[in-house]
C-alpha positions in Angstrom: 17.8 6.4 -65.8 15.2 8.5 -63.8 12.4 5.4 -64.4 15.0 3.3 -62.7 15.4 5.4 -59.5 11.6 5.4 -59.0 11.3 1.8 -59.7 14.0 1.5 -56.8 12.0 3.4 -54.6 8.8 1.4 -55.2 10.9 -1.6 -54.5 12.3 -0.7 -51.1 8.6 0.5 -50.3 7.3 -3.0 -51.0 10.1 -4.3 -49.1 9.2 -2.3 -46.0 6.1 -3.1 -46.0 6.4 -6.7 -45.9 9.3 -6.1 -43.1 8.7 -6.8 -39.3 12.2 -7.0 -37.7 12.4 -3.5 -36.0 16.2 -2.8 -37.0 15.4 -3.4 -40.6 12.4 -1.5 -40.6 14.7 1.7 -39.4 17.5 0.9 -41.9 14.8 0.7 -45.0 13.2 3.9 -43.8 16.7 5.9 -43.9 17.7 4.1 -47.4 14.3 5.1 -48.6 14.5 8.4 -47.5 17.6 8.8 -49.0 16.4 7.2 -52.5 13.1 9.4 -52.6 15.3 12.4 -52.2 17.3 11.9 -55.2 14.4 11.2 -57.5 13.9 14.8 -59.3 10.5 16.3 -59.8 10.5 15.5 -63.7 11.0 11.8 -62.6 7.2 11.2 -62.6 6.1 12.5 -66.2 9.4 11.8 -67.9 10.3 8.4 -66.3 10.7 5.6 -68.8 9.5 2.8 -66.3 11.1 -0.5 -67.1 8.4 -2.8 -68.2 8.2 -5.9 -70.6 8.3 -4.4 -74.3 5.7 -5.3 -76.5 7.2 -7.1 -79.9 9.0 -4.6 -82.2 8.9 -1.7 -79.7 12.7 -2.1 -78.6 12.0 -1.5 -74.8 10.0 1.8 -75.4 7.4 1.6 -72.9 3.4 2.9 -74.6 1.6 5.6 -72.7 -0.9 3.1 -71.3 2.0 0.9 -69.8 3.5 4.2 -68.5 0.3 5.4 -66.8 -0.2 1.8 -65.4 3.0 2.1 -63.9 2.8 5.4 -62.2 -0.7 4.3 -60.8 1.4 1.4 -59.2 3.6 3.8 -57.8 1.0 5.8 -56.3 -0.8 2.8 -55.1 2.4 1.9 -53.2 3.0 5.5 -51.9 -0.6 5.4 -50.4 0.1 1.9 -48.6 3.2 3.5 -47.3 1.5 6.6 -45.8 -1.3 4.2 -44.4 1.5 1.9 -42.8 3.4 4.6 -41.3 0.1 5.7 -39.5 -0.5 2.4 -38.3 3.1 1.4 -37.1 3.4 5.2 -35.1 0.1 4.4 -33.3 1.6 1.1 -32.6 5.4 2.7 -31.5 6.9 0.9 -34.2 8.5 3.9 -35.9 8.9 7.1 -33.9 8.0 10.8 -34.8 11.2 11.4 -37.2 10.8 7.9 -39.0 6.9 8.8 -39.4 7.9 12.1 -41.1 10.2 10.8 -43.6 7.9 8.0 -44.5 5.5 10.8 -45.0 8.1 12.8 -47.1 8.6 9.6 -49.1 4.9 8.8 -49.9 4.2 12.6 -50.4 7.1 12.9 -53.1 5.9 9.7 -54.9 2.4 10.8 -55.1 3.2 14.4 -56.5 5.5 12.8 -59.2 2.3 10.7 -60.4 0.0 13.4 -60.5 -0.4 13.9 -64.0 -1.4 17.2 -65.8 -5.0 17.4 -64.8 -5.8 15.4 -61.6 -9.4 15.1 -60.5 -10.5 16.7 -57.2 -10.0 13.7 -55.1 -6.4 13.2 -56.0 -6.0 17.0 -55.6 -7.4 16.7 -52.0 -5.6 13.8 -51.2 -2.4 15.6 -52.2 -3.1 18.6 -50.2 -3.8 16.5 -47.0 -0.5 14.7 -47.4 1.5 17.7 -48.2 0.2 19.5 -45.0 0.6 16.6 -42.7 4.1 16.2 -44.0 5.2 19.7 -43.8 3.9 19.7 -40.3 5.5 16.6 -39.3 8.7 18.3 -40.1 7.8 21.2 -38.0 7.1 19.1 -35.0 10.3 17.6 -34.8 12.1 20.5 -35.2 13.2 20.7 -38.9 10.9 23.6 -40.3 13.5 24.1 -43.1 12.0 20.8 -44.5 8.4 21.7 -44.1 8.2 24.9 -46.5 8.7 22.8 -50.0 5.7 20.7 -48.7 3.4 23.7 -47.4 4.1 25.3 -50.9 3.1 22.2 -52.8 -0.1 22.4 -50.4 -0.7 25.8 -51.3 -0.3 25.3 -54.7 -2.9 22.5 -54.8 -5.1 24.5 -52.9 -5.5 27.1 -55.7 -5.7 24.4 -58.3 -8.6 22.9 -56.2 -10.4 26.3 -55.7 -10.2 26.8 -59.7 -11.7 23.2 -60.4 -14.6 24.1 -57.6 -15.2 27.3 -59.3 -15.5 25.6 -62.7 -17.4 22.6 -62.0 -19.7 23.1 -59.1 -23.5 22.4 -59.9 -25.3 25.1 -57.9 -25.0 27.8 -55.2 -25.4 25.8 -52.2 -22.5 23.3 -53.4 -20.1 25.8 -53.9 -20.4 27.5 -50.6 -19.7 23.8 -49.3 -16.5 23.5 -51.4 -15.0 26.8 -50.8 -15.4 26.2 -47.1 -13.4 23.3 -47.1 -10.7 24.9 -49.4 -10.8 27.9 -46.9 -10.2 25.4 -44.0 -7.3 24.1 -45.6 -5.9 27.4 -46.6 -6.3 28.5 -43.1 -4.2 25.5 -41.8 -1.4 25.8 -44.4 -1.3 29.3 -43.6 -0.8 28.6 -39.8 1.5 25.9 -40.4 3.7 28.3 -42.6 3.5 31.0 -39.6 5.0 28.0 -37.2 7.8 27.2 -40.1 8.6 30.9 -40.0 8.7 31.6 -36.6 10.9 28.4 -36.0 13.4 29.7 -38.6 13.4 33.1 -37.2 11.4 35.0 -40.2 9.4 37.4 -38.3 8.2 39.2 -41.2 6.8 36.0 -43.1 5.1 34.8 -39.9 3.3 38.1 -39.2 2.1 38.0 -42.8 0.6 34.5 -42.5 -1.0 35.3 -39.0 -2.5 38.6 -40.2 -4.3 36.0 -43.6 -5.3 33.9 -40.9 -7.0 36.6 -38.9 -8.5 38.1 -41.8 -10.1 34.7 -42.5 -11.8 34.5 -38.9 -15.0 36.0 -40.2 -15.5 33.3 -42.3 -14.1 30.5 -39.8 -14.9 31.9 -36.3 -14.4 28.3 -34.6 -10.8 29.0 -35.4 -10.4 31.8 -33.0 -9.4 29.6 -30.3 -6.6 27.8 -32.5 -5.2 30.9 -33.7 -5.0 32.7 -30.4 -3.2 29.7 -28.7 -0.9 29.7 -31.7 0.1 33.3 -31.0 0.6 32.7 -27.4 2.9 29.7 -28.3 4.9 32.0 -30.4 5.1 34.6 -27.5 6.3 31.8 -25.3 9.0 30.6 -28.0 10.3 33.9 -28.5 10.1 35.2 -25.0 12.4 31.8 -24.1 14.5 33.1 -27.1 14.8 36.8 -25.2 13.2 38.2 -28.3 10.9 40.5 -26.0 9.6 42.7 -28.9 8.6 39.8 -30.7 7.1 38.0 -28.1 5.3 41.2 -26.9 3.9 41.4 -30.5 2.8 37.7 -30.5 1.0 37.9 -27.2 -0.8 41.1 -27.7 -2.0 39.3 -31.1 -3.1 36.3 -28.9 -5.2 38.5 -26.6 -6.6 40.5 -29.3 -7.5 37.5 -31.2 -9.2 35.6 -28.2 -11.6 39.0 -27.9 -12.8 38.6 -31.3 -15.6 36.0 -30.7 -16.3 35.4 -27.4 -18.4 32.3 -28.2 -15.3 30.6 -29.5 -12.8 32.4 -27.1 -9.9 30.8 -25.1 -11.5 31.6 -22.1 -10.7 34.1 -19.3 -8.0 32.1 -17.5 -5.9 31.5 -20.8 -6.4 35.4 -21.7 -5.0 36.0 -18.1 -2.3 33.7 -18.7 -1.3 35.5 -22.1 -1.3 38.7 -20.3 0.6 37.8 -17.3 3.3 36.7 -20.0 2.9 39.7 -21.8 3.5 41.9 -18.8 6.7 39.8 -18.0 7.9 40.3 -21.5 7.6 44.2 -21.3 9.2 44.0 -17.6 12.1 42.1 -18.8 12.6 43.9 -21.9 13.0 47.3 -20.7 11.2 47.8 -17.1 12.0 51.6 -17.2 10.4 52.1 -20.7 7.7 49.8 -20.9 6.7 50.1 -16.9 3.3 51.4 -17.6 2.4 48.8 -20.6 3.7 46.2 -17.9 1.4 47.2 -15.7 -1.5 48.1 -17.6 -1.1 44.3 -18.8 -1.2 42.7 -15.8 -4.1 44.7 -14.2 -5.8 43.4 -17.1 -4.8 39.9 -16.4 -6.0 40.2 -13.0 -9.1 41.7 -14.1 -9.6 38.4 -16.5 -8.6 36.1 -13.6 -7.1 36.8 -10.2 -4.2 34.2 -9.9 -1.3 34.1 -7.5 1.1 34.7 -10.0 -0.8 37.7 -11.4 -1.0 39.0 -8.0 3.1 38.7 -7.1 4.0 40.1 -10.9 1.7 42.9 -10.0 3.4 43.9 -6.8 6.9 42.9 -8.4 6.4 45.6 -11.1 5.1 48.2 -8.7 8.3 47.6 -6.4 10.2 48.3 -9.4 8.5 51.4 -10.2 8.9 52.8 -7.1 5.3 52.8 -6.1 4.1 54.4 -2.7 3.1 51.8 0.1 -0.3 53.0 -0.5 -0.4 51.7 -4.0 1.4 48.5 -3.0 -1.2 48.2 0.1 -3.8 48.6 -2.7 -2.4 45.9 -4.5 -2.1 43.7 -1.7 -5.5 43.9 -0.7 -6.8 42.7 -4.2 -6.0 39.3 -3.0 -6.5 39.2 0.7 -10.0 38.1 0.6 -9.1 35.4 -2.3 -8.1 32.0 -1.1 -4.2 32.1 -1.6 -1.5 29.2 -0.3 0.7 29.9 2.5 3.5 29.6 0.1 2.4 32.3 -1.9 1.6 34.5 0.9 5.3 34.0 2.2 6.9 34.5 -0.8 4.9 37.8 -1.1 6.0 38.7 2.2 9.7 37.9 1.4 9.4 40.1 -1.7 8.2 43.3 0.2 10.6 43.0 2.9 13.4 42.3 0.4 12.7 45.6 -1.3 12.9 47.2 2.2 8.9 47.9 2.5 8.9 46.9 6.2 5.6 48.5 7.0 3.6 46.9 4.3 5.5 43.5 4.8 5.0 43.3 8.6 1.5 44.5 8.3 0.9 41.7 5.6 2.7 39.1 7.8 0.3 40.0 10.7 -2.7 39.3 8.4 -1.4 35.8 7.1 -0.5 34.8 10.8 -4.4 35.6 11.4 -5.5 34.0 8.3 -3.4 30.9 9.0 -3.8 30.7 12.7 -5.1 27.1 12.7 -2.7 25.7 10.5 0.4 23.3 11.7 2.6 25.7 9.2 2.0 29.0 11.5 5.2 28.5 12.5 6.8 29.3 9.3 5.3 32.7 9.4 6.7 33.3 12.7 9.8 32.1 11.4 9.9 34.6 8.4 8.8 37.2 10.8 11.8 36.6 13.1 14.3 36.7 10.4 13.3 40.1 8.6 13.1 41.7 12.1 16.8 40.3 12.6 17.6 41.7 9.1 16.3 44.8 10.2 18.3 45.3 13.4 15.0 44.9 15.4 16.1 42.6 17.7 14.1 43.1 20.7 11.1 42.5 18.8 12.8 39.2 17.3 13.2 37.9 20.9 9.7 38.5 21.9 8.8 36.5 19.0 11.4 33.7 19.8 9.9 33.9 23.7 6.3 33.6 22.2 7.2 30.3 20.4 9.1 28.6 23.3 5.9 29.4 25.4 3.8 27.9 22.7 6.4 24.8 22.6 5.3 24.1 26.4 1.7 24.7 26.1 0.7 22.5 23.2 1.9 24.6 20.2 5.0 23.0 18.9 6.4 24.0 15.6 6.9 21.1 13.0 10.1 19.5 13.2 11.4 21.1 9.9 10.5 24.3 11.3 12.1 23.9 14.6 15.4 22.9 13.2 15.3 26.3 11.1 14.3 28.2 14.4 17.6 26.6 15.8 19.7 27.5 12.6 18.5 31.2 13.2 19.3 31.2 16.9 22.7 29.9 16.6 23.6 32.2 13.6 22.4 35.3 15.8 24.4 33.9 18.8 27.5 33.2 16.6 27.3 36.8 15.2 27.3 38.2 18.9 30.1 35.9 19.8 32.0 37.2 16.7 32.0 40.7 18.1 32.9 39.7 21.6 29.0 40.4 22.8 29.4 37.2 24.8 26.2 37.8 27.2 23.8 38.4 24.2 25.6 35.1 22.6 24.6 33.0 25.7 20.9 34.5 25.6 20.4 33.4 22.0 21.9 29.8 22.7 19.9 29.6 25.9 16.8 30.3 23.6 18.0 26.9 21.6 18.4 25.1 24.9 15.0 25.6 25.8 13.7 23.5 23.2 15.6 20.4 24.5 14.1 17.8 26.7 16.1 14.9 28.6 16.4 11.9 26.1 16.2 14.2 23.0 20.0 14.7 23.0 22.0 14.6 20.0 25.4 16.1 18.6 23.9 19.7 18.2 23.3 19.8 22.0 26.9 18.8 22.7 28.2 21.5 20.4 25.6 23.9 22.0 27.3 23.1 25.5 30.7 23.5 24.3 29.6 26.8 22.9 28.0 27.9 25.9 31.0 27.0 28.0 33.2 28.8 25.6 30.9 32.0 26.3 31.1 31.5 30.4 35.3 31.4 30.0 35.3 34.4 27.8 32.9 36.1 30.5 35.0 34.5 33.5 32.3 32.9 34.8 34.0 29.4 35.4 31.5 29.0 38.3 28.8 28.5 35.9 30.3 24.9 34.9 31.6 24.3 38.4 28.2 25.0 39.9 26.9 22.2 37.6 29.3 19.7 39.4 28.5 21.0 42.6 24.4 20.4 41.8 25.2 17.0 41.0 26.7 15.9 43.9 24.0 17.5 46.1 21.6 15.6 44.1 23.3 12.5 44.3 23.6 12.8 48.1 19.7 13.6 48.2 18.7 10.5 46.1 20.8 8.3 48.4 18.9 9.5 51.6 15.5 11.0 50.5 12.5 8.8 51.8 9.6 10.8 50.2 9.1 9.3 46.7 8.0 12.6 45.2 11.1 14.6 46.3 13.1 11.7 45.2 12.0 11.2 41.8 12.4 15.1 41.1 16.0 14.8 42.4 16.6 11.9 40.4 15.1 13.7 37.0 17.3 16.8 37.8 20.6 14.5 38.2 19.8 12.8 34.9 19.2 16.2 32.9 22.2 17.8 34.4 24.4 14.9 33.9 23.2 14.3 30.4 24.2 17.9 29.4 27.4 17.4 31.0 27.9 14.2 29.2 27.0 16.1 25.8 29.8 18.5 26.1 32.4 15.9 27.2 35.1 14.4 24.9 35.1 10.5 24.5 37.5 9.6 27.2 35.6 11.7 30.1 32.1 10.4 28.9 32.5 6.8 30.1 32.4 7.2 33.7 29.4 9.8 33.5 27.4 7.4 31.2 27.7 4.8 34.0 26.2 7.5 36.4 23.2 7.9 34.3 22.9 4.1 34.5 23.2 4.2 38.3 20.3 6.9 38.6 18.1 4.9 36.4 18.8 1.8 38.5 18.0 3.6 41.6 14.8 5.0 40.0 13.6 1.3 39.3 14.7 0.1 42.8 12.7 3.0 44.4 9.8 2.6 42.0 9.3 -0.9 43.4 9.7 0.0 46.7 7.0 2.8 46.4 4.0 0.4 46.4 4.0 0.9 50.5 4.0 4.6 50.3 0.4 5.8 50.7 1.3 9.6 49.4 2.9 8.3 46.5 -0.3 7.4 44.4 -0.5 4.6 41.6 -0.9 7.4 38.6 2.3 9.2 40.0 4.1 6.0 39.8 3.0 5.3 36.2 4.0 8.7 35.3 7.5 8.7 36.8 7.9 5.1 35.4 7.1 6.3 31.7 9.3 9.3 32.0 12.4 7.3 33.3 11.6 4.3 30.5 11.6 6.5 27.8 14.9 8.3 28.9 16.6 5.1 29.0 15.0 4.0 25.5 16.5 7.3 24.2 19.4 6.8 25.9 20.1 3.4 24.5 19.5 4.6 21.1 21.7 7.6 21.4 24.6 5.3 22.8 24.5 2.6 19.8 27.9 3.2 19.5 28.6 1.7 22.9 27.0 -1.8 22.5 27.2 -3.1 26.2 26.0 0.6 27.5 23.1 0.3 24.8 22.0 -3.3 26.1 22.1 -2.0 29.9 19.8 0.8 29.0 17.4 -1.1 26.8 17.2 -3.6 29.9 16.4 -0.9 32.1 14.0 0.6 30.0 12.2 -2.7 30.1 12.4 -2.9 33.6 10.7 0.4 34.3 8.3 -0.4 31.8 7.0 -3.0 34.2 5.6 -0.5 36.4 3.5 0.8 33.3 -0.1 -0.3 32.6 0.6 -3.5 29.6 -1.1 -1.5 26.8 -0.4 -2.2 23.2 2.4 0.5 23.1 4.2 -0.7 26.3 4.2 -4.4 25.1 5.8 -3.3 21.8 8.5 -1.3 23.6 9.2 -4.3 26.0 9.5 -6.8 23.0 11.7 -4.3 21.3 14.0 -3.6 24.3 14.5 -7.6 25.1 14.9 -8.2 21.3 17.6 -5.5 21.2 19.3 -6.8 24.4 19.4 -10.4 23.1 21.2 -8.9 19.8 23.7 -7.1 21.6 24.7 -10.3 23.7 24.9 -12.3 20.8 27.0 -9.9 18.9 29.5 -9.5 21.7 29.6 -13.5 21.9 30.8 -13.2 18.3 33.8 -11.0 19.2 37.2 -12.5 20.6 35.9 -13.2 24.0 37.0 -16.1 26.1 35.0 -19.2 26.2 33.5 -18.8 29.6 32.5 -14.9 28.7 30.9 -16.4 25.4 28.9 -18.6 27.6 27.8 -16.2 29.9 26.8 -13.9 27.0 24.9 -16.7 25.2 22.9 -17.7 28.2 22.0 -13.9 29.1 20.7 -13.7 25.4 18.5 -17.0 25.9 17.1 -15.5 29.1 16.0 -12.3 27.1 14.9 -14.2 24.5 12.6 -16.2 26.8 11.0 -13.2 28.3 10.4 -11.8 25.1 8.5 -14.8 23.5 6.1 -14.5 26.6 5.7 -10.8 25.9 5.1 -11.9 22.2 2.5 -14.1 22.7 0.2 -11.7 24.5 1.1 -8.8 22.0 0.0 -11.2 19.1 -3.3 -11.4 20.8 -3.9 -7.6 20.4 -3.6 -7.2 16.6 -2.7 -8.2 13.3 1.1 -9.0 13.2 1.6 -10.7 9.9 4.2 -8.5 8.4 6.1 -8.3 11.8 9.5 -10.0 12.0 9.5 -10.9 15.5 8.9 -14.8 15.2 11.8 -14.9 12.7 14.1 -12.9 15.1 13.4 -14.9 18.2 13.9 -18.3 16.1 17.4 -17.3 14.5 18.5 -15.5 17.8 17.5 -18.4 19.9 19.3 -21.1 17.2 22.3 -19.1 17.5 22.3 -19.1 21.3 21.3 -22.6 21.5 23.7 -24.0 18.6 26.7 -22.2 20.1 26.1 -23.4 23.6 25.7 -27.2 22.5 22.2 -27.3 23.6 20.6 -30.8 23.7 17.1 -29.3 22.9 18.3 -27.7 19.9 17.2 -30.5 17.7 13.6 -30.4 19.4 13.4 -26.6 18.4 14.3 -27.2 14.8 11.6 -30.0 14.7 9.1 -27.5 15.0 11.0 -25.2 12.3 10.8 -27.9 9.7 7.0 -28.0 9.9 6.3 -24.2 9.4 4.4 -23.7 6.0 5.5 -19.9 5.9 9.1 -20.3 6.7 11.3 -17.9 4.3 14.3 -19.1 2.1 16.6 -16.1 3.6 15.7 -17.8 7.2 16.8 -21.1 6.3 19.9 -20.2 4.6 20.7 -18.0 7.8 20.1 -21.3 10.0 22.5 -23.1 7.8 25.2 -20.6 7.8 24.8 -20.3 11.9 25.0 -24.4 12.4 28.4 -24.2 10.9 29.5 -20.9 13.0 32.1 -21.9 15.4 31.8 -22.6 17.8 28.6 -24.5 16.6 29.3 -27.6 14.3 25.7 -29.2 13.2 26.5 -30.3 9.4 23.2 -32.4 9.5 21.4 -29.5 10.3 23.2 -27.3 8.2 22.3 -29.7 5.2 18.7 -29.9 5.9 18.4 -26.2 5.8 19.9 -25.7 2.7 18.0 -28.9 1.3 14.7 -27.1 2.3 15.8 -23.7 1.2 16.7 -25.4 -2.3 13.3 -26.9 -2.4 11.6 -23.4 -1.9 13.8 -22.1 -4.7 12.4 -24.5 -6.8 9.0 -23.8 -6.0 9.1 -20.0 -7.2 7.2 -19.1 -10.2 10.6 -17.8 -11.4 13.6 -19.0 -9.9 16.4 -16.8 -8.8 19.2 -18.3 -10.3 21.9 -16.1 -8.3 20.5 -17.2 -5.0 19.8 -20.6 -6.2 23.4 -20.9 -7.0 24.9 -19.9 -3.9 22.5 -22.0 -2.0 23.4 -24.9 -3.9 27.1 -23.9 -3.7 27.0 -24.2 0.0 25.2 -27.8 0.3 28.0 -29.3 -2.2 30.8 -27.8 -0.2 29.2 -29.1 3.0 28.4 -32.8 1.2 31.6 -33.0 -1.0 34.8 -31.9 1.2 37.7 -30.8 -1.1 40.5 -33.1 -1.5 38.8 -36.2 -0.3 39.0 -39.3 -2.8 37.8 -42.4 -0.8 34.1 -41.4 -0.6 31.1 -43.3 0.1 29.1 -44.4 -3.2 25.8 -43.2 -1.5 27.5 -39.6 -0.6 28.7 -39.5 -4.5 25.1 -40.3 -5.6 23.7 -37.6 -3.3 26.2 -35.0 -4.6 25.7 -36.1 -8.2 21.9 -35.3 -8.1 22.8 -31.9 -6.8 25.0 -31.3 -10.0 22.3 -32.5 -12.1 20.0 -30.3 -10.5 22.6 -27.1 -11.0 22.7 -28.7 -14.5 19.0 -28.3 -15.2 18.7 -24.8 -13.8 21.8 -23.9 -16.0 20.4 -25.2 -19.1 17.1 -23.2 -18.7 18.3 -19.8 -17.9 21.3 -17.4 -19.0 21.0 -15.9 -15.5 23.0 -18.6 -13.7 26.3 -16.8 -12.7 29.2 -18.1 -15.1 31.8 -18.1 -11.8 29.3 -20.5 -10.3 29.1 -22.5 -13.4 32.9 -22.7 -13.6 33.1 -23.8 -10.0 30.7 -26.6 -10.5 32.8 -27.7 -13.6 35.8 -27.5 -11.4 34.4 -29.5 -8.8 33.0 -32.0 -10.9 35.8 -32.6 -12.8 38.4 -32.7 -9.9 36.2 -35.2 -8.5 36.7 -37.4 -11.5 40.3 -36.7 -11.6 40.5 -38.1 -7.6 38.4 -41.1 -8.7 40.9 -41.6 -11.7 44.0 -41.4 -9.4 42.9 -44.3 -7.2 41.8 -46.5 -10.1 38.2 -46.0 -10.4 38.1 -45.3 -13.7 34.1 -45.7 -14.8 33.2 -43.1 -11.9 36.0 -41.0 -13.0 34.6 -40.8 -16.5 31.1 -40.2 -15.2 32.5 -37.2 -13.1 34.6 -35.9 -15.9 31.9 -36.2 -18.4 29.6 -34.3 -15.9 32.3 -31.3 -15.7 32.5 -31.5 -19.4 28.8 -30.9 -19.6 29.2 -27.9 -17.4 32.0 -26.6 -19.9 29.7 -26.5 -22.7 27.6 -23.7 -20.8 30.5 -21.2 -20.0 30.7 -18.1 -21.9 33.9 -16.2 -22.4 35.8 -18.5 -19.8 35.3 -21.7 -22.2 38.3 -21.2 -24.3 40.6 -21.1 -21.4 39.6 -24.5 -20.2 38.4 -26.4 -23.2 41.7 -27.6 -24.6 43.1 -28.6 -21.6 40.1 -30.5 -20.4 39.4 -32.6 -23.8 43.1 -33.5 -23.7 42.5 -35.0 -20.2 39.2 -36.4 -20.7 40.5 -38.3 -24.0 43.1 -39.8 -21.5 40.5 -40.9 -19.0 38.5 -42.7 -21.7 41.4 -44.1 -23.2 42.4 -45.6 -19.5 38.8 -46.7 -19.2 38.8 -48.7 -22.6 42.2 -50.0 -21.7 40.9 -51.2 -18.4 37.7 -52.9 -19.7 40.1 -54.9 -21.9 41.4 -56.8 -19.0 37.8 -57.6 -17.9 36.4 -61.0 -18.9 33.4 -61.1 -21.3 30.0 -61.6 -19.6 28.2 -65.2 -20.3 25.9 -65.0 -22.9 
């Protein structure tokens, strides 16, 4: 029985070695693992391996036959071992499967060992048992490793006895003993790993101690054993077994010092000590504080690292150390290169532990160090936050005012830092508002207002204006809001009558600022009139800029600066009011007109092109809405005018650089096509002649043209069909056809060419459409990616066309089209059963009718 089990295992091994299919390999590995596990230790020696019996022996194998059979099993085991190595390298088997295969191979080799194996066999068995045990440890099944590690240890003892017995000389015995000791060291270290994984601390300590005792003979293993103990320390720390963790980390550090030649290095030693300090700190901070401090001090001596500096300060703060001691710890790393994040985290730690004196002094030194960094604002913000937390509001205000001055003198905060500052300012203002200190709340809100400029408006500014208005109301300073209205009226009067250009543009800028702040504080109902006022101011600015050429005191440079200011405001407002299409278009057009007073550099040309494209886009979009025919014609005509101007600018702009990836040419084409097609423009065909000749035109562009050609009030089926045909040709030229996109394009083309419900179609039309169906069929046959619903649609259209032919007595054509539908039916997946029976029945009727029709036809003459 035992021999039969062994033979069965060997048979599975042979099958696995021949197998190529991944799913079958996985199944065979599992089957082998289960089968090998059921083979007992006695199976090797006691197994009656089934062999062909010699005459007269009644099936009992002789000793040579049994030995040969076991040798065959051993050979299979070694082949399996080597196969597992190869397949794991090629990612055919995973780590757990490799561990199971090693288990099987090692088990079989052990069963075939015999009573007195040679040295080579023992060495191989040691290697296989060690690697099998380590494999189980590595996949988290340490309990399965112990047996194999015991086998390895037993085999090492056998080998050692053989070495002592059979060595030829003193030099020879030293070499062999060194090999045995290396293997013993490895097995002990693996046993320690297994013990730690299983929570057997005492066994792990014993194994590691034996390894330490061997380091005098194996000094090169010092680094390995030190790192092994560190890993034990990490594992036990993560399990919150701080006592065990501190032991292992101490061992790691001590071992690392034993032989400097083979040490892990200062950086690693410092890393060990930092974790040791952390373990003491988290174990019992009060009881082990001195040990934690000693460990971290040693770590920083070995290798100064930000984490070590931070931890030392953390321990000192927990111990209640004096400011002087903490200052000394801070001074340790001040002359080293430390990142800004580290410095900010250290400052936070100090200030959160209410060490204001040390913390604020440290922040000052950090600010000096990073004075030229763009992140300097982050330091100031942290300073402000902690000043406010410590109720030192006056100093915080001074810091905010320094930032405001910097903002207008070229030292702006980065956007992220500025957003953070607004949050701090609003939060402080809100606290004052809640405590009914409305004047102070206004003070902090005004700080926030200081960072906004015309054009840079958003919803936050609107909220800010409302909050400020609320403060004024509580202070009964309604006149503050009323003053704004008075100022607007006064400036409007001045802008109407002022002749001096400098004064006029200054007044207009004030008007724009005031009106924008008013707009952002208003609700939707009141906003429209004031937006129109801003448009009026910008239109007036354009008019007076055009007139300013005759004024001597107003120089060209002044004109350019003012033109830039107003065009940028108009641009920002166009973007801001994108929810109001007509207003957005008007602001873009004003920005374009104002930019014409600026030098035509690349940036200005790009802005002009964009303004005109956006204006055309808005006109087209408004023309698509439900408007009267006359209004639609007006909008489309305007769009064409914008596009013509844009084309001229685009010609000049393309001379200034490479715009290969710019979509402007495509947008101009699509916008112009839409406008001309809906205006029924006779020049449309001339426009398209140049398009068909373009070698770089994209499929998407052609598909949009096809769609626009049939979008009401346009109706150009010939152009639509030509665009779709071109698109299909481009689809076909792709290296890999996108079946989904191809199907949509073909669907549109067939719909256009084969209107639903028509039976009396020209033969040429039917032939053309037939070709499209054949085209679709070739793609459907070559890929599984063609959408099933599209296949169903093609089948239905072909079938219905055949049925229409059938109803008018065209039986031959009916058979062809119905047959085409049947060909598509064969490519349906889950939907095939729903249609198959019905269609086959009807198709039989069509064929029958065709046969009968043929019967009435006279035979052709021979």
